[in-house]
One Martini backbone bead per residue (centre of mass of N, CA, C, O) as a GRO file, in nm:
protein
  182
    1MET     BB    1   0.956   4.213  -1.970
    2ALA     BB    2   0.844   3.987  -1.770
    3LYS     BB    3   0.822   3.917  -1.439
    4GLY     BB    4   0.920   3.615  -1.455
    5GLN     BB    5   1.183   3.685  -1.613
    6ASP     BB    6   1.314   3.869  -1.406
    7LYS     BB    7   1.338   3.651  -1.192
    8THR     BB    8   1.505   3.449  -1.352
    9LEU     BB    9   1.742   3.633  -1.408
   10MET     BB   10   1.809   3.699  -1.112
   11THR     BB   11   1.864   3.405  -1.024
   12LEU     BB   12   2.088   3.347  -1.231
   13VAL     BB   13   2.283   3.566  -1.133
   14SER     BB   14   2.300   3.474  -0.837
   15VAL     BB   15   2.406   3.191  -0.893
   16THR     BB   16   2.659   3.273  -1.040
   17VAL     BB   17   2.785   3.436  -0.804
   18LEU     BB   18   2.787   3.197  -0.600
   19VAL     BB   19   2.967   3.008  -0.766
   20ILE     BB   20   3.212   3.194  -0.785
   21LEU     BB   21   3.255   3.209  -0.475
   22ALA     BB   22   3.282   2.909  -0.419
   23VAL     BB   23   3.534   2.863  -0.599
   24ALA     BB   24   3.712   3.066  -0.450
   25PHE     BB   25   3.693   2.911  -0.170
   26LEU     BB   26   3.819   2.636  -0.251
   27ALA     BB   27   4.121   2.708  -0.232
   28SER     BB   28   4.120   2.782   0.075
   29ILE     BB   29   4.014   2.510   0.182
   30SER     BB   30   4.239   2.338   0.065
   31ASP     BB   31   4.479   2.473   0.204
   32GLN     BB   32   4.382   2.435   0.498
   33THR     BB   33   4.365   2.132   0.486
   34LEU     BB   34   4.659   2.072   0.427
   35LEU     BB   35   4.775   2.205   0.698
   36ASN     BB   36   4.598   1.980   0.877
   37THR     BB   37   4.699   1.690   0.704
   38GLN     BB   38   5.001   1.787   0.638
   39LYS     BB   39   5.317   1.783   0.630
   40LEU     BB   40   5.600   1.967   0.648
   41LYS     BB   41   5.881   2.092   0.457
   42VAL     BB   42   6.239   2.068   0.484
   43SER     BB   43   6.520   2.215   0.311
   44ASP     BB   44   6.837   2.261   0.392
   45GLU     BB   45   6.921   2.280   0.681
   46SER     BB   46   7.171   2.466   0.828
   47PHE     BB   47   7.500   2.353   0.965
   48ASN     BB   48   7.783   2.498   1.120
   49LEU     BB   49   8.033   2.323   1.280
   50THR     BB   50   8.235   2.550   1.326
   51ALA     BB   51   8.046   2.769   1.452
   52LEU     BB   52   7.952   2.549   1.680
   53SER     BB   53   8.201   2.388   1.794
   54CYS     BB   54   8.230   2.072   1.701
   55TYR     BB   55   8.526   2.090   1.645
   56ALA     BB   56   8.837   1.892   1.676
   57ASP     BB   57   9.077   1.901   1.466
   58GLY     BB   58   8.841   1.843   1.226
   59GLU     BB   59   8.669   1.680   1.434
   60VAL     BB   60   8.426   1.528   1.585
   61ASN     BB   61   8.290   1.601   1.906
   62GLU     BB   62   8.100   1.375   2.071
   63SER     BB   63   8.107   1.523   2.368
   64SER     BB   64   7.964   1.762   2.239
   65SER     BB   65   7.679   1.961   2.238
   66ASN     BB   66   7.743   2.104   1.960
   67CYS     BB   67   7.672   1.817   1.792
   68VAL     BB   68   7.372   1.898   1.855
   69LEU     BB   69   7.114   1.925   1.633
   70THR     BB   70   6.855   2.160   1.626
   71THR     BB   71   6.576   2.200   1.489
   72THR     BB   72   6.351   2.438   1.416
   73TYR     BB   73   6.094   2.201   1.410
   74ALA     BB   74   6.080   2.085   1.680
   75PRO     BB   75   5.921   1.917   1.895
   76THR     BB   76   5.655   2.064   2.087
   77GLY     BB   77   5.457   2.005   2.318
   78TRP     BB   78   5.220   1.809   2.183
   79LYS     BB   79   5.427   1.695   1.966
   80ALA     BB   80   5.617   1.536   2.174
   81THR     BB   81   5.360   1.313   2.224
   82GLU     BB   82   5.330   1.265   1.910
   83SER     BB   83   5.446   1.033   1.691
   84ASP     BB   84   5.334   1.172   1.423
   85CYS     BB   85   5.525   1.448   1.506
   86TYR     BB   86   5.773   1.345   1.442
   87LEU     BB   87   6.031   1.335   1.273
   88SER     BB   88   6.054   1.296   0.918
   89SER     BB   89   6.231   1.224   0.643
   90VAL     BB   90   6.533   1.207   0.718
   91VAL     BB   91   6.816   1.399   0.577
   92VAL     BB   92   7.170   1.388   0.571
   93THR     BB   93   7.408   1.620   0.441
   94ASN     BB   94   7.635   1.764   0.259
   95ALA     BB   95   7.727   2.032   0.067
   96THR     BB   96   7.714   1.832  -0.204
   97GLY     BB   97   7.471   1.602  -0.130
   98THR     BB   98   7.583   1.382   0.044
   99ALA     BB   99   7.478   1.118   0.212
  100LEU     BB  100   7.430   1.017   0.519
  101THR     BB  101   7.460   0.776   0.782
  102LEU     BB  102   7.266   0.620   0.982
  103ASP     BB  103   7.448   0.530   1.275
  104THR     BB  104   7.735   0.635   1.154
  105ASP     BB  105   7.729   0.968   1.118
  106TYR     BB  106   7.441   0.965   1.270
  107THR     BB  107   7.187   1.057   1.496
  108LEU     BB  108   6.835   1.016   1.585
  109ASP     BB  109   6.586   1.235   1.755
  110SER     BB  110   6.264   1.266   1.661
  111ASP     BB  111   6.119   1.376   1.933
  112ALA     BB  112   6.347   1.617   1.961
  113GLY     BB  113   6.487   1.716   1.685
  114THR     BB  114   6.773   1.559   1.662
  115VAL     BB  115   7.120   1.572   1.558
  116THR     BB  116   7.403   1.354   1.592
  117MET     BB  117   7.723   1.374   1.550
  118LEU     BB  118   7.977   1.174   1.412
  119ASN     BB  119   8.299   1.023   1.392
  120THR     BB  120   8.394   1.055   1.060
  121THR     BB  121   8.505   1.090   0.740
  122ASP     BB  122   8.227   1.229   0.648
  123THR     BB  123   8.229   1.452   0.914
  124ASN     BB  124   8.465   1.589   0.869
  125ALA     BB  125   8.578   1.882   0.750
  126THR     BB  126   8.638   1.751   0.466
  127GLY     BB  127   8.387   1.569   0.416
  128LEU     BB  128   8.159   1.789   0.487
  129GLY     BB  129   8.238   2.106   0.474
  130GLU     BB  130   8.113   2.203   0.766
  131VAL     BB  131   7.819   2.126   0.637
  132ALA     BB  132   7.490   2.048   0.749
  133LEU     BB  133   7.209   1.902   0.585
  134VAL     BB  134   6.850   1.914   0.662
  135ASP     BB  135   6.585   1.691   0.602
  136TYR     BB  136   6.224   1.737   0.673
  137GLU     BB  137   5.930   1.653   0.865
  138TYR     BB  138   5.645   1.842   1.004
  139CYS     BB  139   5.425   1.982   1.228
  140SER     BB  140   5.195   2.186   1.254
  141ASP     BB  141   4.998   2.353   1.476
  142ASN     BB  142   4.720   2.241   1.304
  143TYR     BB  143   4.770   1.950   1.320
  144MET     BB  144   4.628   1.628   1.282
  145PRO     BB  145   4.705   1.331   1.454
  146GLN     BB  146   4.450   1.207   1.365
  147SER     BB  147   4.359   1.004   1.109
  148TRP     BB  148   4.052   1.029   1.113
  149ALA     BB  149   4.041   1.342   1.100
  150ARG     BB  150   4.188   1.369   0.829
  151SER     BB  151   3.983   1.208   0.660
  152VAL     BB  152   3.743   1.389   0.714
  153LEU     BB  153   3.867   1.659   0.616
  154ASN     BB  154   3.933   1.556   0.321
  155THR     BB  155   3.618   1.541   0.239
  156ASN     BB  156   3.528   1.839   0.227
  157VAL     BB  157   3.607   1.920  -0.064
  158GLY     BB  158   3.421   1.716  -0.206
  159LEU     BB  159   3.154   1.804  -0.068
  160TYR     BB  160   3.162   2.097  -0.170
  161VAL     BB  161   3.148   2.034  -0.468
  162ILE     BB  162   2.878   1.872  -0.455
  163ALA     BB  163   2.711   2.113  -0.347
  164ILE     BB  164   2.751   2.296  -0.590
  165LEU     BB  165   2.632   2.109  -0.803
  166LEU     BB  166   2.356   2.076  -0.670
  167ALA     BB  167   2.274   2.373  -0.675
  168VAL     BB  168   2.288   2.408  -0.982
  169VAL     BB  169   2.091   2.187  -1.061
  170GLY     BB  170   1.851   2.293  -0.896
  171ILE     BB  171   1.826   2.568  -1.038
  172VAL     BB  172   1.794   2.471  -1.323
  173TYR     BB  173   1.543   2.302  -1.267
  174LEU     BB  174   1.369   2.546  -1.172
  175LEU     BB  175   1.400   2.712  -1.434
  176LEU     BB  176   1.281   2.501  -1.623
  177GLY     BB  177   1.006   2.473  -1.477
  178LYS     BB  178   0.921   2.775  -1.518
  179ARG     BB  179   0.929   2.774  -1.825
  180ASP     BB  180   0.707   2.554  -1.873
  181ASP     BB  181   0.477   2.727  -1.722
  182GLU     BB  182   0.469   2.969  -1.947
   0.00000   0.00000   0.00000
């Protein structure tokens, strides 16, 4: 092989390796971007009202602080002051999956991350089955509360892919140009 062909082959191998590495990093970049731009979901966080001593004679004791259920990922620190990071998409169900009614069966304090059980036939020990399940969305510690910042960050993945494609096209163009010169 001629010296020019060796260089061309070496360049082609180098570019191939770099493209493979770039594609491998693409998944990591996408995952990290999602953590920073989308809320995380919790399904069926369980609260046993009997174990919490919320019931009095099988009925919810509304005057008891034990009937205020604090979710695991309740907003704290900076998240407690960002309305975009309050709990969202909250659904409270009984053990059989029947949804309870907001402001009838329970109240929600989304900025504190708490659900307060109310005394109704659906929440008593027989109606609820003693277990309340809570689904909700919350902000991770790295979540960007500013919508414009999330929009900018979400474009990174697309720009990264475009950069990879431009690099490949540029290298192929250079290689074809060298080939024509020979």
